[in-house]
C-alpha positions, 0 to 999 in steps of 0.5 A, a space after each residue: 072308557 076302559 073297564 078294569 076287570 079284577 080277578 082275585 081268583 087268579 091271584 091265588 095261583 101266585 106264590 107271592 100272594 100266598 107267602 105274603 098272606 102267611 107272613 102277614 098272619 104270622 106277624 099278626 099272631 106274634 104282635 098280638 101275643 107280644 101285646 098280651 104279654 104286657 111287655 112294652 119293651 118287647 112289643 116296641 122292639 118286635 114292631 121295629 123288627 117286623 117293620 125293618 124286615 118288611 121294608 128290606 123284603 119290599 126293597 128286594 122283592 123283584 130279586 127274590 127267588 121264590 122256588 123251592 123243592 118239595 123237601 124244603 117246602 115240607 120242612 118250612 110248612 112243618 116249622 110253621 105248623 109247629 109254631 102255630 100249635 105252640 102259639 095256640 097252646 101258649 101258657 106262659 110268655 117265656 122265651 117263645 116270644 123272643 125266638 118266634 120271629 126267628 122261627 117264622 123267618 126260617 119257616 117262610 124262607 124254606 
């Protein structure tokens, strides 16, 4: 019988898993905030948007270039940090929920 050794620590060195975890977390935050805003049309369109984007990225996952420079990585990290700070201190569900998918996509792309 062949034994399979799973090494989850070695997966932490792979950039794909980090991007997947960060993206999934940001999507979960956006969907949760949209749900709490009690706007059913925005929730439905947000779910449809994230499903479509995830499907397109999954189809092209082998052709994606996951290398970036230090400046673009720092800029992307800064954009994501600002988004997280704004999400934590959100007092009203104004236009932020409409723009946050674009901001998430820009931050992850950088």
